[in-house]
C-alpha positions as CSV (number, residue, x, y, z in Angstrom):
1,S,7.2,-7.8,-9.2
2,A,7.9,-10.1,-11.6
3,G,11.1,-10.3,-10.7
4,I,10.6,-11.8,-7.2
5,A,8.6,-14.2,-8.6
6,L,10.8,-15.1,-11.2
7,S,13.3,-15.5,-8.6
8,L,11.2,-17.8,-6.3
9,L,11.3,-19.7,-9.1
10,M,14.7,-19.8,-9.8
11,E,15.0,-21.2,-6.0
12,A,12.8,-24.4,-7.3
13,S,14.5,-24.9,-10.3
14,D,18.0,-25.9,-11.6
15,G,19.9,-26.9,-14.5
16,E,19.4,-25.0,-17.4
17,T,16.3,-23.3,-16.3
18,R,17.9,-22.1,-13.4
19,S,20.7,-20.8,-15.8
20,Q,18.1,-18.7,-18.3
21,I,16.3,-17.8,-15.0
22,M,19.5,-16.3,-13.5
23,E,20.5,-14.8,-17.0
24,F,17.4,-12.7,-17.4
25,L,17.7,-11.5,-13.8
26,A,21.0,-10.6,-13.3
27,A,22.7,-10.7,-17.2
28,G,24.5,-13.9,-16.2
29,G,25.3,-13.1,-12.5
30,S,25.8,-15.6,-9.8
31,I,23.0,-17.5,-7.5
32,D,24.2,-15.1,-4.6
33,E,23.9,-11.9,-6.9
34,V,20.5,-12.5,-7.3
35,R,19.4,-13.7,-4.6
36,S,21.3,-10.1,-2.6
37,I,19.7,-8.2,-6.0
38,Y,15.9,-9.5,-4.3
39,T,16.4,-9.1,-1.0
40,S,17.7,-5.5,-1.1
41,L,15.4,-4.2,-3.1
42,I,12.3,-6.0,-0.7
43,A,14.9,-4.7,2.2
44,N,14.1,-1.1,0.7
45,V,11.3,-0.6,-0.7
46,S,9.8,-2.1,2.5
47,Q,11.8,1.3,4.4
48,K,8.9,3.3,6.1
49,S,9.5,6.7,5.9
50,R,7.2,9.3,7.0
51,N,5.5,9.9,4.2
52,V,4.9,6.6,2.8
53,I,4.4,3.0,4.1
54,V,4.9,0.0,1.3
55,Q,4.6,-3.5,2.2
56,V,5.7,-6.4,0.0
57,A,4.2,-9.4,1.1
58,S,5.0,-12.9,-1.6
59,S,3.6,-16.2,-1.3
60,V,4.7,-19.3,-2.8
61,F,1.1,-21.8,-3.3
62,V,2.3,-25.4,-3.3
63,D,-0.4,-27.8,-4.4
64,K,-1.6,-30.0,-1.6
65,R,-0.4,-33.2,-3.6
66,I,3.0,-32.2,-3.9
67,R,5.9,-32.5,-1.3
68,L,7.8,-28.8,-1.0
69,S,11.8,-28.9,0.5
70,K,11.6,-27.3,3.6
71,D,15.4,-26.2,2.7
72,Y,13.1,-24.1,-0.3
73,A,10.7,-23.0,2.4
74,D,13.2,-21.8,4.5
75,S,15.3,-20.2,1.6
76,V,12.4,-18.3,0.6
77,K,11.6,-17.3,3.9
78,R,14.8,-16.3,4.5
79,I,15.9,-14.8,1.4
80,Y,12.9,-12.8,-0.3
81,A,10.8,-12.6,3.4
82,A,8.2,-15.2,1.3
83,T,5.7,-17.7,2.5
84,T,4.9,-20.6,1.1
85,R,1.3,-22.6,1.6
86,V,-0.2,-25.6,0.8
87,I,-3.2,-25.4,-1.0
88,D,-5.8,-28.0,-2.4
89,Y,-6.3,-27.2,-5.9
90,T,-8.9,-30.4,-6.2
91,R,-11.6,-28.1,-4.4
92,G,-11.8,-26.0,-7.1
93,A,-13.5,-22.7,-6.5
94,A,-13.6,-22.8,-2.8
95,S,-9.3,-23.1,-3.3
96,A,-9.4,-19.5,-4.6
97,K,-10.0,-18.2,-1.3
98,V,-6.8,-18.1,0.7
């Protein structure tokens, strides 16, 4: 969802940008509240029932020229069950085949 994408962006931001994203996602709630909301959402949507199977898959694609923080990668994996992938965006259309 757009909310999960914004949450992943929130994790990588700080200052006013982070505050604005948090305001949008949780009406002024804390970062822990935002994390809790989306962790619960992902867990609830991913639960299997006899009649319906829903899977949530989130990934962050990072240009190979940018150094990805290990803390960020660990956080998005732990909190949002998201993966991080390094992509060579200089390869044009070839980089779209992930």
